[in-house]
N, C-alpha and C positions, 0 to 999 in steps of 0.2 A: 528436430535442432530449431530453432526460431528465427529470422530475419535480426545481421545486424539492422542498426538505424536507418543511416544508409537503401539499401535493401528493398524494407521497408518501406517506407517514404519515396524510392522509384518505384512501386507498382498504381496502377491505376484502381482509382477511385468515380469509381458513376458517382448519377446526381441522387438517384436515389440512400444508397451508400453512405453520402453526405450528410446527408437527410435523417437515415438510420443512426446515425455515430450523435449528431446533436441531437436527439431526440431522447426527452426522456432523463432519472435520476443519474450523477455518472455515477460510473461501475469502478472507478477508480480514485487512488486520492493520490496526489504529483503536489510537489515540493521540497522544506523544507522539515527536519523531526522535530519540533516542534508542531508544524501544522496536522504531520500524520498525525499524532499520539490526541489532538486536536478532533481531528478526521474521528480517527475511529474510535471516540470515547461519548461523540457523538451519535456516527452507530451506532453503537452497543446499546446506549438510552433509548435512543428509537425506537430499537426491533425487542430493546428487555432481554438485554441474551447478557452474559459475564465468562464470556470467551469468544474469543475470532481467531477464526484462521486466515493467517494476513500469505498471497505469494505476488512474489518479485517477479517481475516476469522483463526480462535483461537479457539480451546475446552472448554479455560477459559477465563469467561465470565468479567471475573478482568483485565484478559491479553489484552484480547479486546479494553475493557473501558481506560487504561495507553494507548494502541497504538494509540486510540484516542487523550486522552489529549496529547501526544507527537505530535504527529502528528498538532493541533493545535498550538503548541510553535512554532514548527517550522515557522509556518506562521503567527505567530504574531497577531491570532483569538484569542480573548477573549468573557470572557462569558462575557452579558449587551451592545455591541456591539460600549462600545467606540476605543476599535482603533484594527480595521480591514483590513488587507487588502488583498486583491483578487488574483490572478495570472496575473493579468492582469496589478497589480502594482508592482510585483517586478522579480528585473534582477535575471540570470541564476547561 
């Protein structure tokens, strides 16, 4: 099970852990659907791939489902396969 935001924020974090979190390339994208789309397109281009696996980590299953719906809308992916545009066919 995942912690709720409130429970996670209440956990103690050491100075070393804070430094480790602040270092390196961000391993997450946070923001509005258009920002996430742009970040994923850039990530795919940086690594020369045409597919990505996305995992939304959140405590509330309804919020997780909604995040996937927003991502699908941002990439114009529709259930039923009529209109689909993968990473290879979208601009940055």
